[in-house]
SEFIZA-3560 file (N, C-alpha, C; in Angstrom, 3 decimals):
REM SEFIZA-3560
<numar><xx>-20.701</xx><yy>52.995</yy><zz>15.793</zz><atom>N</atom></numar>
<numar><xx>-20.115</xx><yy>54.360</yy><zz>14.641</zz><atom>CA</atom></numar>
<numar><xx>-18.795</xx><yy>54.967</yy><zz>15.692</zz><atom>C</atom></numar>
<numar><xx>-17.978</xx><yy>54.888</yy><zz>15.032</zz><atom>N</atom></numar>
<numar><xx>-16.756</xx><yy>55.565</yy><zz>15.615</zz><atom>CA</atom></numar>
<numar><xx>-16.777</xx><yy>57.098</yy><zz>15.300</zz><atom>C</atom></numar>
<numar><xx>-16.151</xx><yy>57.756</yy><zz>16.373</zz><atom>N</atom></numar>
<numar><xx>-16.272</xx><yy>59.308</yy><zz>16.450</zz><atom>CA</atom></numar>
<numar><xx>-15.048</xx><yy>59.604</yy><zz>15.823</zz><atom>C</atom></numar>
<numar><xx>-14.833</xx><yy>60.112</yy><zz>15.061</zz><atom>N</atom></numar>
<numar><xx>-13.223</xx><yy>60.654</yy><zz>14.343</zz><atom>CA</atom></numar>
<numar><xx>-13.032</xx><yy>61.973</yy><zz>14.796</zz><atom>C</atom></numar>
<numar><xx>-12.106</xx><yy>62.413</yy><zz>15.430</zz><atom>N</atom></numar>
<numar><xx>-11.412</xx><yy>63.918</yy><zz>15.608</zz><atom>CA</atom></numar>
<numar><xx>-10.822</xx><yy>64.405</yy><zz>14.516</zz><atom>C</atom></numar>
<numar><xx>-11.649</xx><yy>65.554</yy><zz>14.901</zz><atom>N</atom></numar>
<numar><xx>-11.247</xx><yy>66.782</yy><zz>13.987</zz><atom>CA</atom></numar>
<numar><xx>-10.165</xx><yy>67.404</yy><zz>13.398</zz><atom>C</atom></numar>
<numar><xx>-9.607</xx><yy>67.181</yy><zz>12.206</zz><atom>N</atom></numar>
<numar><xx>-7.972</xx><yy>67.494</yy><zz>12.109</zz><atom>CA</atom></numar>
<numar><xx>-7.672</xx><yy>69.033</yy><zz>11.565</zz><atom>C</atom></numar>
<numar><xx>-7.062</xx><yy>69.308</yy><zz>12.115</zz><atom>N</atom></numar>
<numar><xx>-6.404</xx><yy>70.735</yy><zz>12.289</zz><atom>CA</atom></numar>
<numar><xx>-4.938</xx><yy>71.175</yy><zz>11.667</zz><atom>C</atom></numar>
<numar><xx>-4.840</xx><yy>71.861</yy><zz>10.738</zz><atom>N</atom></numar>
<numar><xx>-3.571</xx><yy>72.132</yy><zz>9.885</zz><atom>CA</atom></numar>
<numar><xx>-2.818</xx><yy>72.960</yy><zz>10.917</zz><atom>C</atom></numar>
<numar><xx>-1.233</xx><yy>72.396</yy><zz>10.838</zz><atom>N</atom></numar>
<numar><xx>-0.384</xx><yy>73.228</yy><zz>12.113</zz><atom>CA</atom></numar>
<numar><xx>0.788</xx><yy>73.485</yy><zz>11.548</zz><atom>C</atom></numar>
<numar><xx>1.339</xx><yy>74.506</yy><zz>11.417</zz><atom>N</atom></numar>
<numar><xx>2.989</xx><yy>74.717</yy><zz>10.955</zz><atom>CA</atom></numar>
<numar><xx>3.657</xx><yy>74.827</yy><zz>12.407</zz><atom>C</atom></numar>
<numar><xx>4.782</xx><yy>74.759</yy><zz>12.420</zz><atom>N</atom></numar>
<numar><xx>6.043</xx><yy>74.887</yy><zz>13.290</zz><atom>CA</atom></numar>
<numar><xx>6.037</xx><yy>76.408</yy><zz>13.431</zz><atom>C</atom></numar>
<numar><xx>6.155</xx><yy>76.962</yy><zz>14.501</zz><atom>N</atom></numar>
<numar><xx>6.301</xx><yy>78.404</yy><zz>15.032</zz><atom>CA</atom></numar>
<numar><xx>7.703</xx><yy>78.580</yy><zz>15.144</zz><atom>C</atom></numar>
<numar><xx>8.354</xx><yy>79.657</yy><zz>14.356</zz><atom>N</atom></numar>
<numar><xx>9.758</xx><yy>79.715</yy><zz>14.555</zz><atom>CA</atom></numar>
<numar><xx>9.896</xx><yy>81.279</yy><zz>15.341</zz><atom>C</atom></numar>
<numar><xx>8.711</xx><yy>82.211</yy><zz>15.601</zz><atom>N</atom></numar>
<numar><xx>9.178</xx><yy>83.265</yy><zz>16.357</zz><atom>CA</atom></numar>
<numar><xx>8.424</xx><yy>83.289</yy><zz>17.835</zz><atom>C</atom></numar>
<numar><xx>9.110</xx><yy>83.728</yy><zz>18.800</zz><atom>N</atom></numar>
<numar><xx>8.343</xx><yy>83.917</yy><zz>19.659</zz><atom>CA</atom></numar>
<numar><xx>8.276</xx><yy>84.865</yy><zz>20.377</zz><atom>C</atom></numar>
<numar><xx>7.630</xx><yy>85.317</yy><zz>21.539</zz><atom>N</atom></numar>
<numar><xx>7.774</xx><yy>86.319</yy><zz>22.187</zz><atom>CA</atom></numar>
<numar><xx>6.366</xx><yy>87.302</yy><zz>22.464</zz><atom>C</atom></numar>
<numar><xx>5.959</xx><yy>88.356</yy><zz>23.410</zz><atom>N</atom></numar>
<numar><xx>4.550</xx><yy>88.656</yy><zz>23.349</zz><atom>CA</atom></numar>
<numar><xx>4.798</xx><yy>89.566</yy><zz>21.857</zz><atom>C</atom></numar>
<numar><xx>5.741</xx><yy>90.337</yy><zz>21.671</zz><atom>N</atom></numar>
<numar><xx>4.929</xx><yy>91.027</yy><zz>20.049</zz><atom>CA</atom></numar>
<numar><xx>4.987</xx><yy>89.945</yy><zz>18.882</zz><atom>C</atom></numar>
<numar><xx>5.961</xx><yy>89.134</yy><zz>18.970</zz><atom>N</atom></numar>
<numar><xx>5.612</xx><yy>87.924</yy><zz>17.832</zz><atom>CA</atom></numar>
<numar><xx>4.582</xx><yy>87.200</yy><zz>17.870</zz><atom>C</atom></numar>
<numar><xx>4.066</xx><yy>86.980</yy><zz>19.067</zz><atom>N</atom></numar>
<numar><xx>2.721</xx><yy>86.562</yy><zz>19.305</zz><atom>CA</atom></numar>
<numar><xx>1.612</xx><yy>87.399</yy><zz>18.896</zz><atom>C</atom></numar>
<numar><xx>1.488</xx><yy>88.536</yy><zz>19.525</zz><atom>N</atom></numar>
<numar><xx>0.574</xx><yy>89.562</yy><zz>18.965</zz><atom>CA</atom></numar>
<numar><xx>0.297</xx><yy>89.749</yy><zz>17.396</zz><atom>C</atom></numar>
<numar><xx>1.916</xx><yy>89.745</yy><zz>16.789</zz><atom>N</atom></numar>
<numar><xx>1.723</xx><yy>90.311</yy><zz>15.388</zz><atom>CA</atom></numar>
<numar><xx>0.815</xx><yy>89.173</yy><zz>14.773</zz><atom>C</atom></numar>
<numar><xx>0.897</xx><yy>87.614</yy><zz>15.159</zz><atom>N</atom></numar>
<numar><xx>0.140</xx><yy>86.304</yy><zz>14.387</zz><atom>CA</atom></numar>
<numar><xx>-1.112</xx><yy>86.504</yy><zz>14.758</zz><atom>C</atom></numar>
<numar><xx>-1.254</xx><yy>86.772</yy><zz>15.773</zz><atom>N</atom></numar>
<numar><xx>-2.772</xx><yy>86.833</yy><zz>16.320</zz><atom>CA</atom></numar>
<numar><xx>-3.423</xx><yy>88.276</yy><zz>15.144</zz><atom>C</atom></numar>
<numar><xx>-2.700</xx><yy>89.331</yy><zz>15.039</zz><atom>N</atom></numar>
<numar><xx>-3.330</xx><yy>90.368</yy><zz>13.966</zz><atom>CA</atom></numar>
<numar><xx>-3.216</xx><yy>89.797</yy><zz>12.702</zz><atom>C</atom></numar>
<numar><xx>-2.394</xx><yy>88.817</yy><zz>12.252</zz><atom>N</atom></numar>
<numar><xx>-2.572</xx><yy>87.880</yy><zz>10.839</zz><atom>CA</atom></numar>
<numar><xx>-3.477</xx><yy>87.055</yy><zz>11.034</zz><atom>C</atom></numar>
<numar><xx>-4.292</xx><yy>86.616</yy><zz>12.015</zz><atom>N</atom></numar>
<numar><xx>-5.527</xx><yy>85.427</yy><zz>12.056</zz><atom>CA</atom></numar>
<numar><xx>-4.596</xx><yy>83.869</yy><zz>12.050</zz><atom>C</atom></numar>
<numar><xx>-3.667</xx><yy>83.991</yy><zz>13.124</zz><atom>N</atom></numar>
<numar><xx>-2.955</xx><yy>83.138</yy><zz>13.375</zz><atom>CA</atom></numar>
<numar><xx>-2.756</xx><yy>83.189</yy><zz>14.866</zz><atom>C</atom></numar>
<numar><xx>-3.359</xx><yy>81.451</yy><zz>15.554</zz><atom>N</atom></numar>
<numar><xx>-3.152</xx><yy>81.382</yy><zz>16.741</zz><atom>CA</atom></numar>
<numar><xx>-1.981</xx><yy>80.512</yy><zz>17.021</zz><atom>C</atom></numar>
<numar><xx>-1.113</xx><yy>80.944</yy><zz>18.305</zz><atom>N</atom></numar>
<numar><xx>-0.174</xx><yy>80.741</yy><zz>19.063</zz><atom>CA</atom></numar>
<numar><xx>-0.629</xx><yy>79.485</yy><zz>19.535</zz><atom>C</atom></numar>
<numar><xx>0.320</xx><yy>78.661</yy><zz>19.368</zz><atom>N</atom></numar>
<numar><xx>0.076</xx><yy>76.982</yy><zz>20.680</zz><atom>CA</atom></numar>
<numar><xx>1.376</xx><yy>76.295</yy><zz>21.019</zz><atom>C</atom></numar>
<numar><xx>0.983</xx><yy>75.579</yy><zz>21.855</zz><atom>N</atom></numar>
<numar><xx>2.124</xx><yy>74.493</yy><zz>21.984</zz><atom>CA</atom></numar>
<numar><xx>1.550</xx><yy>72.969</yy><zz>22.228</zz><atom>C</atom></numar>
<numar><xx>2.639</xx><yy>72.212</yy><zz>22.175</zz><atom>N</atom></numar>
<numar><xx>2.323</xx><yy>70.736</yy><zz>22.175</zz><atom>CA</atom></numar>
<numar><xx>3.191</xx><yy>69.839</yy><zz>23.658</zz><atom>C</atom></numar>
<numar><xx>2.572</xx><yy>69.670</yy><zz>24.666</zz><atom>N</atom></numar>
<numar><xx>3.084</xx><yy>68.868</yy><zz>25.101</zz><atom>CA</atom></numar>
<numar><xx>3.214</xx><yy>67.713</yy><zz>25.164</zz><atom>C</atom></numar>
<numar><xx>4.244</xx><yy>66.849</yy><zz>25.865</zz><atom>N</atom></numar>
<numar><xx>4.337</xx><yy>64.976</yy><zz>25.798</zz><atom>CA</atom></numar>
<numar><xx>5.080</xx><yy>64.777</yy><zz>26.597</zz><atom>C</atom></numar>
<numar><xx>5.014</xx><yy>63.661</yy><zz>27.355</zz><atom>N</atom></numar>
<numar><xx>5.412</xx><yy>63.249</yy><zz>28.176</zz><atom>CA</atom></numar>
<numar><xx>7.295</xx><yy>62.886</yy><zz>27.774</zz><atom>C</atom></numar>
<numar><xx>8.151</xx><yy>63.403</yy><zz>28.277</zz><atom>N</atom></numar>
<numar><xx>9.557</xx><yy>62.414</yy><zz>27.688</zz><atom>CA</atom></numar>
<numar><xx>10.162</xx><yy>63.367</yy><zz>26.695</zz><atom>C</atom></numar>
<numar><xx>9.286</xx><yy>64.461</yy><zz>25.920</zz><atom>N</atom></numar>
<numar><xx>9.601</xx><yy>65.124</yy><zz>24.609</zz><atom>CA</atom></numar>
<numar><xx>9.420</xx><yy>66.563</yy><zz>25.406</zz><atom>C</atom></numar>
<numar><xx>10.132</xx><yy>67.284</yy><zz>24.454</zz><atom>N</atom></numar>
<numar><xx>10.123</xx><yy>68.798</yy><zz>24.349</zz><atom>CA</atom></numar>
<numar><xx>9.429</xx><yy>69.400</yy><zz>24.231</zz><atom>C</atom></numar>
<numar><xx>8.541</xx><yy>70.278</yy><zz>24.880</zz><atom>N</atom></numar>
<numar><xx>7.500</xx><yy>70.667</yy><zz>24.065</zz><atom>CA</atom></numar>
<numar><xx>7.654</xx><yy>71.541</yy><zz>22.717</zz><atom>C</atom></numar>
<numar><xx>6.846</xx><yy>71.465</yy><zz>21.595</zz><atom>N</atom></numar>
<numar><xx>7.042</xx><yy>72.295</yy><zz>20.477</zz><atom>CA</atom></numar>
<numar><xx>5.813</xx><yy>73.137</yy><zz>20.341</zz><atom>C</atom></numar>
<numar><xx>6.498</xx><yy>74.017</yy><zz>19.867</zz><atom>N</atom></numar>
<numar><xx>5.239</xx><yy>75.330</yy><zz>19.725</zz><atom>CA</atom></numar>
<numar><xx>4.841</xx><yy>75.435</yy><zz>18.075</zz><atom>C</atom></numar>
<numar><xx>3.728</xx><yy>75.479</yy><zz>17.877</zz><atom>N</atom></numar>
<numar><xx>3.229</xx><yy>75.713</yy><zz>16.517</zz><atom>CA</atom></numar>
<numar><xx>2.009</xx><yy>76.860</yy><zz>16.539</zz><atom>C</atom></numar>
<numar><xx>1.416</xx><yy>76.736</yy><zz>15.274</zz><atom>N</atom></numar>
<numar><xx>0.455</xx><yy>77.914</yy><zz>15.136</zz><atom>CA</atom></numar>
<numar><xx>-0.152</xx><yy>77.375</yy><zz>13.917</zz><atom>C</atom></numar>
<numar><xx>-1.938</xx><yy>77.968</yy><zz>14.385</zz><atom>N</atom></numar>
<numar><xx>-2.758</xx><yy>77.492</yy><zz>13.700</zz><atom>CA</atom></numar>
<numar><xx>-3.914</xx><yy>78.394</yy><zz>13.526</zz><atom>C</atom></numar>
<numar><xx>-4.377</xx><yy>78.214</yy><zz>11.848</zz><atom>N</atom></numar>
<numar><xx>-5.187</xx><yy>79.153</yy><zz>11.834</zz><atom>CA</atom></numar>
<numar><xx>-6.326</xx><yy>79.427</yy><zz>12.403</zz><atom>C</atom></numar>
<numar><xx>-6.629</xx><yy>81.149</yy><zz>12.737</zz><atom>N</atom></numar>
<numar><xx>-7.619</xx><yy>81.192</yy><zz>13.958</zz><atom>CA</atom></numar>
<numar><xx>-9.024</xx><yy>80.801</yy><zz>12.748</zz><atom>C</atom></numar>
<numar><xx>-9.331</xx><yy>81.033</yy><zz>11.541</zz><atom>N</atom></numar>
<numar><xx>-10.322</xx><yy>80.414</yy><zz>11.002</zz><atom>CA</atom></numar>
<numar><xx>-10.988</xx><yy>79.241</yy><zz>11.005</zz><atom>C</atom></numar>
<numar><xx>-10.011</xx><yy>78.377</yy><zz>10.644</zz><atom>N</atom></numar>
<numar><xx>-9.861</xx><yy>76.973</yy><zz>10.738</zz><atom>CA</atom></numar>
<numar><xx>-10.563</xx><yy>76.249</yy><zz>12.566</zz><atom>C</atom></numar>
<numar><xx>-9.603</xx><yy>76.982</yy><zz>13.619</zz><atom>N</atom></numar>
<numar><xx>-9.932</xx><yy>76.717</yy><zz>14.823</zz><atom>CA</atom></numar>
<numar><xx>-11.467</xx><yy>77.342</yy><zz>14.870</zz><atom>C</atom></numar>
<numar><xx>-11.810</xx><yy>78.243</yy><zz>14.520</zz><atom>N</atom></numar>
<numar><xx>-13.512</xx><yy>78.728</yy><zz>14.900</zz><atom>CA</atom></numar>
<numar><xx>-14.190</xx><yy>77.193</yy><zz>14.428</zz><atom>C</atom></numar>
<numar><xx>-14.244</xx><yy>76.833</yy><zz>13.243</zz><atom>N</atom></numar>
<numar><xx>-14.652</xx><yy>75.547</yy><zz>12.719</zz><atom>CA</atom></numar>
<numar><xx>-14.692</xx><yy>74.819</yy><zz>13.570</zz><atom>C</atom></numar>
<numar><xx>-13.598</xx><yy>74.410</yy><zz>13.597</zz><atom>N</atom></numar>
<numar><xx>-13.322</xx><yy>73.015</yy><zz>14.843</zz><atom>CA</atom></numar>
<numar><xx>-13.809</xx><yy>73.393</yy><zz>16.129</zz><atom>C</atom></numar>
<numar><xx>-13.713</xx><yy>74.152</yy><zz>16.820</zz><atom>N</atom></numar>
<numar><xx>-14.088</xx><yy>74.671</yy><zz>18.069</zz><atom>CA</atom></numar>
<numar><xx>-15.476</xx><yy>74.599</yy><zz>18.275</zz><atom>C</atom></numar>
<numar><xx>-16.372</xx><yy>74.955</yy><zz>17.208</zz><atom>N</atom></numar>
<numar><xx>-17.715</xx><yy>74.909</yy><zz>17.183</zz><atom>CA</atom></numar>
<numar><xx>-18.153</xx><yy>73.449</yy><zz>17.701</zz><atom>C</atom></numar>
<numar><xx>-17.486</xx><yy>72.392</yy><zz>17.180</zz><atom>N</atom></numar>
<numar><xx>-18.192</xx><yy>70.915</yy><zz>17.983</zz><atom>CA</atom></numar>
<numar><xx>-17.519</xx><yy>70.942</yy><zz>19.194</zz><atom>C</atom></numar>
<numar><xx>-16.680</xx><yy>71.729</yy><zz>19.838</zz><atom>N</atom></numar>
<numar><xx>-16.316</xx><yy>71.503</yy><zz>21.187</zz><atom>CA</atom></numar>
<numar><xx>-15.744</xx><yy>70.145</yy><zz>21.247</zz><atom>C</atom></numar>
<numar><xx>-14.465</xx><yy>69.879</yy><zz>20.645</zz><atom>N</atom></numar>
<numar><xx>-13.814</xx><yy>68.504</yy><zz>20.728</zz><atom>CA</atom></numar>
<numar><xx>-12.872</xx><yy>68.342</yy><zz>21.988</zz><atom>C</atom></numar>
<numar><xx>-12.662</xx><yy>67.236</yy><zz>22.404</zz><atom>N</atom></numar>
<numar><xx>-11.675</xx><yy>67.029</yy><zz>23.181</zz><atom>CA</atom></numar>
<numar><xx>-10.407</xx><yy>66.710</yy><zz>22.685</zz><atom>C</atom></numar>
<numar><xx>-10.583</xx><yy>65.521</yy><zz>21.640</zz><atom>N</atom></numar>
<numar><xx>-9.717</xx><yy>65.003</yy><zz>21.219</zz><atom>CA</atom></numar>
<numar><xx>-9.232</xx><yy>65.798</yy><zz>19.835</zz><atom>C</atom></numar>
<numar><xx>-8.616</xx><yy>66.732</yy><zz>18.963</zz><atom>N</atom></numar>
<numar><xx>-7.710</xx><yy>66.670</yy><zz>17.810</zz><atom>CA</atom></numar>
<numar><xx>-6.918</xx><yy>65.774</yy><zz>17.084</zz><atom>C</atom></numar>
<numar><xx>-6.872</xx><yy>66.280</yy><zz>15.761</zz><atom>N</atom></numar>
<numar><xx>-5.493</xx><yy>65.503</yy><zz>15.280</zz><atom>CA</atom></numar>
<numar><xx>-4.736</xx><yy>66.618</yy><zz>14.538</zz><atom>C</atom></numar>
<numar><xx>-3.542</xx><yy>66.952</yy><zz>14.814</zz><atom>N</atom></numar>
<numar><xx>-2.830</xx><yy>67.739</yy><zz>14.402</zz><atom>CA</atom></numar>
<numar><xx>-1.978</xx><yy>67.550</yy><zz>13.069</zz><atom>C</atom></numar>
<numar><xx>-2.264</xx><yy>68.212</yy><zz>12.350</zz><atom>N</atom></numar>
<numar><xx>-1.680</xx><yy>67.682</yy><zz>10.960</zz><atom>CA</atom></numar>
<numar><xx>-0.357</xx><yy>68.747</yy><zz>10.651</zz><atom>C</atom></numar>
<numar><xx>0.891</xx><yy>68.492</yy><zz>10.921</zz><atom>N</atom></numar>
<numar><xx>1.816</xx><yy>69.178</yy><zz>10.882</zz><atom>CA</atom></numar>
<numar><xx>3.383</xx><yy>68.318</yy><zz>10.084</zz><atom>C</atom></numar>
<numar><xx>3.139</xx><yy>69.280</yy><zz>8.487</zz><atom>N</atom></numar>
<numar><xx>4.319</xx><yy>68.549</yy><zz>7.491</zz><atom>CA</atom></numar>
<numar><xx>3.998</xx><yy>67.120</yy><zz>7.541</zz><atom>C</atom></numar>
<numar><xx>2.834</xx><yy>66.925</yy><zz>6.711</zz><atom>N</atom></numar>
<numar><xx>2.229</xx><yy>65.258</yy><zz>6.403</zz><atom>CA</atom></numar>
<numar><xx>2.341</xx><yy>64.287</yy><zz>7.647</zz><atom>C</atom></numar>
<numar><xx>2.699</xx><yy>64.865</yy><zz>8.974</zz><atom>N</atom></numar>
<numar><xx>2.607</xx><yy>64.279</yy><zz>10.301</zz><atom>CA</atom></numar>
<numar><xx>1.366</xx><yy>64.343</yy><zz>10.849</zz><atom>C</atom></numar>
<numar><xx>0.670</xx><yy>63.111</yy><zz>11.365</zz><atom>N</atom></numar>
<numar><xx>-0.653</xx><yy>63.193</yy><zz>12.101</zz><atom>CA</atom></numar>
<numar><xx>-0.396</xx><yy>63.008</yy><zz>13.715</zz><atom>C</atom></numar>
<numar><xx>-0.566</xx><yy>63.903</yy><zz>14.381</zz><atom>N</atom></numar>
<numar><xx>-0.495</xx><yy>63.595</yy><zz>15.824</zz><atom>CA</atom></numar>
<numar><xx>-1.914</xx><yy>64.182</yy><zz>16.767</zz><atom>C</atom></numar>
<numar><xx>-2.412</xx><yy>62.756</yy><zz>17.552</zz><atom>N</atom></numar>
<numar><xx>-3.633</xx><yy>62.996</yy><zz>18.143</zz><atom>CA</atom></numar>
<numar><xx>-3.285</xx><yy>63.661</yy><zz>19.312</zz><atom>C</atom></numar>
<numar><xx>-3.958</xx><yy>64.534</yy><zz>19.720</zz><atom>N</atom></numar>
<numar><xx>-3.691</xx><yy>65.573</yy><zz>20.809</zz><atom>CA</atom></numar>
<numar><xx>-5.035</xx><yy>65.975</yy><zz>21.725</zz><atom>C</atom></numar>
<numar><xx>-5.050</xx><yy>66.015</yy><zz>23.125</zz><atom>N</atom></numar>
<numar><xx>-5.981</xx><yy>66.450</yy><zz>23.841</zz><atom>CA</atom></numar>
<numar><xx>-5.971</xx><yy>68.135</yy><zz>23.756</zz><atom>C</atom></numar>
<numar><xx>-7.170</xx><yy>68.820</yy><zz>23.858</zz><atom>N</atom></numar>
<numar><xx>-7.055</xx><yy>69.897</yy><zz>23.862</zz><atom>CA</atom></numar>
<numar><xx>-7.297</xx><yy>70.510</yy><zz>25.712</zz><atom>C</atom></numar>
<numar><xx>-6.327</xx><yy>70.756</yy><zz>25.901</zz><atom>N</atom></numar>
<numar><xx>-5.907</xx><yy>71.085</yy><zz>27.485</zz><atom>CA</atom></numar>
<numar><xx>-6.424</xx><yy>72.693</yy><zz>28.164</zz><atom>C</atom></numar>
<numar><xx>-6.338</xx><yy>73.385</yy><zz>27.155</zz><atom>N</atom></numar>
<numar><xx>-6.559</xx><yy>74.852</yy><zz>27.437</zz><atom>CA</atom></numar>
<numar><xx>-6.195</xx><yy>75.971</yy><zz>26.178</zz><atom>C</atom></numar>
<numar><xx>-7.786</xx><yy>76.513</yy><zz>26.440</zz><atom>N</atom></numar>
<numar><xx>-8.111</xx><yy>77.433</yy><zz>25.393</zz><atom>CA</atom></numar>
<numar><xx>-8.213</xx><yy>79.038</yy><zz>26.024</zz><atom>C</atom></numar>
<numar><xx>-7.152</xx><yy>79.939</yy><zz>25.688</zz><atom>N</atom></numar>
<numar><xx>-7.035</xx><yy>80.682</yy><zz>26.388</zz><atom>CA</atom></numar>
<numar><xx>-7.957</xx><yy>82.367</yy><zz>25.715</zz><atom>C</atom></numar>
<numar><xx>-8.602</xx><yy>82.588</yy><zz>26.098</zz><atom>N</atom></numar>
<numar><xx>-9.597</xx><yy>83.801</yy><zz>25.671</zz><atom>CA</atom></numar>
<numar><xx>-9.352</xx><yy>85.093</yy><zz>26.070</zz><atom>C</atom></numar>
<numar><xx>-9.601</xx><yy>85.952</yy><zz>25.249</zz><atom>N</atom></numar>
<numar><xx>-9.291</xx><yy>87.557</yy><zz>25.458</zz><atom>CA</atom></numar>
<numar><xx>-11.008</xx><yy>87.975</yy><zz>25.420</zz><atom>C</atom></numar>
<numar><xx>-11.390</xx><yy>88.037</yy><zz>26.780</zz><atom>N</atom></numar>
<numar><xx>-13.144</xx><yy>87.756</yy><zz>26.707</zz><atom>CA</atom></numar>
<numar><xx>-13.454</xx><yy>89.185</yy><zz>26.592</zz><atom>C</atom></numar>
<numar><xx>-12.848</xx><yy>90.422</yy><zz>26.328</zz><atom>N</atom></numar>
<numar><xx>-13.119</xx><yy>91.773</yy><zz>26.151</zz><atom>CA</atom></numar>
<numar><xx>-13.274</xx><yy>91.845</yy><zz>24.437</zz><atom>C</atom></numar>
<numar><xx>-12.390</xx><yy>91.157</yy><zz>23.709</zz><atom>N</atom></numar>
<numar><xx>-12.155</xx><yy>91.202</yy><zz>22.569</zz><atom>CA</atom></numar>
<numar><xx>-12.870</xx><yy>89.765</yy><zz>21.651</zz><atom>C</atom></numar>
<numar><xx>-12.927</xx><yy>89.405</yy><zz>22.639</zz><atom>N</atom></numar>
<numar><xx>-13.600</xx><yy>87.782</yy><zz>21.763</zz><atom>CA</atom></numar>
<numar><xx>-12.909</xx><yy>87.428</yy><zz>20.696</zz><atom>C</atom></numar>
<numar><xx>-11.722</xx><yy>86.575</yy><zz>21.297</zz><atom>N</atom></numar>
<numar><xx>-10.659</xx><yy>85.883</yy><zz>20.368</zz><atom>CA</atom></numar>
<numar><xx>-9.676</xx><yy>85.011</yy><zz>21.081</zz><atom>C</atom></numar>
<numar><xx>-9.312</xx><yy>84.132</yy><zz>20.303</zz><atom>N</atom></numar>
<numar><xx>-8.576</xx><yy>82.972</yy><zz>21.209</zz><atom>CA</atom></numar>
<numar><xx>-6.813</xx><yy>83.461</yy><zz>21.215</zz><atom>C</atom></numar>
<numar><xx>-6.349</xx><yy>83.650</yy><zz>22.435</zz><atom>N</atom></numar>
<numar><xx>-5.089</xx><yy>84.391</yy><zz>22.630</zz><atom>CA</atom></numar>
<numar><xx>-3.885</xx><yy>82.972</yy><zz>22.377</zz><atom>C</atom></numar>
<numar><xx>-4.580</xx><yy>81.655</yy><zz>22.716</zz><atom>N</atom></numar>
<numar><xx>-3.488</xx><yy>80.363</yy><zz>23.024</zz><atom>CA</atom></numar>
<numar><xx>-4.261</xx><yy>79.524</yy><zz>23.029</zz><atom>C</atom></numar>
<numar><xx>-3.538</xx><yy>78.662</yy><zz>22.700</zz><atom>N</atom></numar>
<numar><xx>-3.622</xx><yy>77.079</yy><zz>22.757</zz><atom>CA</atom></numar>
<numar><xx>-2.672</xx><yy>76.114</yy><zz>23.476</zz><atom>C</atom></numar>
<numar><xx>-3.204</xx><yy>75.170</yy><zz>24.378</zz><atom>N</atom></numar>
<numar><xx>-2.338</xx><yy>73.982</yy><zz>24.745</zz><atom>CA</atom></numar>
<numar><xx>-2.755</xx><yy>72.421</yy><zz>24.496</zz><atom>C</atom></numar>
<numar><xx>-2.074</xx><yy>71.998</yy><zz>23.991</zz><atom>N</atom></numar>
<numar><xx>-2.691</xx><yy>70.428</yy><zz>23.674</zz><atom>CA</atom></numar>
<numar><xx>-1.851</xx><yy>69.662</yy><zz>24.205</zz><atom>C</atom></numar>
<numar><xx>-2.024</xx><yy>68.413</yy><zz>24.731</zz><atom>N</atom></numar>
<numar><xx>-1.447</xx><yy>67.390</yy><zz>24.864</zz><atom>CA</atom></numar>
<numar><xx>-1.386</xx><yy>66.204</yy><zz>24.512</zz><atom>C</atom></numar>
<numar><xx>-0.320</xx><yy>65.858</yy><zz>23.666</zz><atom>N</atom></numar>
<numar><xx>0.215</xx><yy>64.746</yy><zz>22.818</zz><atom>CA</atom></numar>
<numar><xx>-0.451</xx><yy>63.630</yy><zz>23.592</zz><atom>C</atom></numar>
<numar><xx>-1.551</xx><yy>62.409</yy><zz>22.737</zz><atom>N</atom></numar>
<numar><xx>-1.662</xx><yy>61.340</yy><zz>23.335</zz><atom>CA</atom></numar>
<numar><xx>-0.682</xx><yy>60.151</yy><zz>22.791</zz><atom>C</atom></numar>
//
């Protein structure tokens, strides 16, 4: 039985900086970044509600679906605000 990685919808992020990221989090969106060898890192955003469902399974590998294109990625780091209990940022490493 093969283990399929969970799919997460992602959109390209066009706004950057502390204030823009804060506004995204307030709107229920988590800023993230996808790193890959030899390719410029790309900034994305993910729905916080969708990430809660996916992260409950503690995945090591996820499939990022961005504009109909699927990309397999390792979950490298998930940054939390432990006082207020929410995800601040996620780093992915493209496979």
